[in-house]
N, C-alpha and C positions, 0 to 999 in steps of 0.2 A: 472416506477413503483418502483424500488429500491429507488431512490432519494425521492419519496413522502413517503415511508416507513421510510427512514432515517429521514427525517424531523419530522415525526410524533413520532418517538422514542425519538429524541432529546427533544422534548417538554414535556415528561413525568417527573413529579417532582423527582429532585435529579439526573437525568441522565447527565453525564458530558462527556461520550465518547461512540461512537457506533462503532462496527466493524462487517463486513460481512465476513464470511469465509467458506470454503468448502474443506474437504479432503475426500480421498478415502475410509478411514476407518470409520470415525464417521458420514460422510455425511455434511449436511449444518448446520451451527450454526450462531447465532448472539450473540455477547458479548456486554453486557452493563456494564460500570463502573458507580457506583453511588457515590455520596458524602457520607462521613462517616455519620452515623445515619439515613440513609434512610431505609424505610422499603422494603427490598430486595424482600420479597414474594409478596408484593403489586405491585412493579415495574414488576416482571417476570409475574404476572397475566395479568396486563395491557398491556405489551410488546406482550406477547402471543396472546392477542385478536387482537392487531394490525397486527401481523404477519400473523394470520389466515385470516384477511380480505384483506390482499395484495398478499399473496403467495398460489400457489396451493399444493406444495410439502411440505412434513414435515420438519420443521426447529426447531432445538433446540434453547432455549433461555438461555443464560447464564448471570447470574448477580453476580457481585462482587464488593467489596469496597476495596480500599488500606488499609494497616494496619494504626493504628493510628500514626500520625505524618508524614507520607508519603504523599506528594501531590498527588492528581489524575492526570493521564495523561492529558495533554493539547495539543491541537493543537496549534501550534505556528505560524499559518498563513500558507499561500500557499508556497509550494517550488517552486522555479523559476530554470529553467535549462538554462545553457549556455555552448556550446561546443566551445573550442577555440584551434586553431592550434598553438602550441608553434613554436618558431624559431629554431627548430631541423630539418628543412627541410620537415617538414609534416609526420615524422616517428611515432609520437605520437599525441594523442589528450588529452587535458586537459578538464576534466568534472568538471565544477564549478556549484554548487548548493548554493542558497542563500534562506534564510527564514527569513523576517524581516532584522535586522542588522547582523545576523549571516551568514557566508560564510564558504564553505568547498570544497576543491579542491582534485581531484585525477586524475591520469594519466593512459592511456590505449594505447596500439599499434592501430595506426590509421586503419588498415585493420581488426582488430578483433573485431566483434560486441559483442561477449560473454565477451571479456575482457572490453569493454566499459560498458557492463551491470554490471560486477563486480565492475567496478570503481563507477558507480551510487551508488551501495549499500554501498561502502565504504565511499563515499561523505555523504551519508544519516547519517551514524554513525557519522561522523565528525560534523554533525549539531545537534547531541545528539538525533536523532531519534532512537527508538527500531527498529532495522532492522536485525533480526535474519535469514536472508535469504541467500541461496545460489543459484547460477544459475543451472538450470536443462538443459536449452537450449533456443535457439532463432530460430524460424522457419519462413522462408518467406512466405507470403500469396500467393495463386495463383494469378496470374495477373488479372484473370476475377473477383476477389473479390476486387481489387483495390490494390495499392501498400502498403506495410506495413510488419511488423513483428509482430509475437507471441512471447511474453516472458513468459517462465515457470520458476517459482522460488519455492524453497521448504524451508518451515520454519524448520530450523534445531533443533528447540526445540519440535515441535509437528509432523513433518513430512507433514504437510498440504501443499497442492500445490496451488499456486496462479498464475493467468494468466493475462497478460495485452496485448493490442494490440494497435498499433499506427503506423503512418505513419510519414515520415519526409522529409526534403529536400535531405537527403543523408541516406545511411544505419546506420552510426553511431548515426545520429540525431533519426532515428526510433527506434534503439535499446534502446538508453537512455530514450526516452518517453515511450516505451513499458514497461520497467521496472518500471518506476514511475507509470504507469497505473496500474501495478499489485499490487503495495503496497500503493496506494493512500488512501484507507480507513483506513489504519493502522498507517500512519505517521501524 
């Protein structure tokens, strides 16, 4: 349902970026970035109509345009993850993210899944992604739900919480993928 809504919103004239967010204070909201010169009131009206047809709960639609001369946010392609064991006897893990020709690397202690989550955030920043997040925690899912981890991140500028869930071949892989899942609509 959210994928269909996102596609519909991206097709509105002038929309260049769509983000879904939720925080405990302001509730759910959808942020649309539009190209300079776009009629923001018209986009907000059309987007609200789309949201109402796809969602049952109340969701605020926020529309803004970057200042003149500043390029709008662009998605630079899919972020890809690689976890590498360096030659230090396996004491640390190297988190490597790529997006197109860009590459960013960060290290974390091999057994510390929260440190691996923080390394993913650091590597995202190295790619130039806006990643104003801090780790709140990683929680293992009950075994009857399937193997995996729930990542909870806080946006340091708004206080908004983001959550992501993922499984992996190892806890480090699940942690990195859960953090990426939590931020995937904003990078």
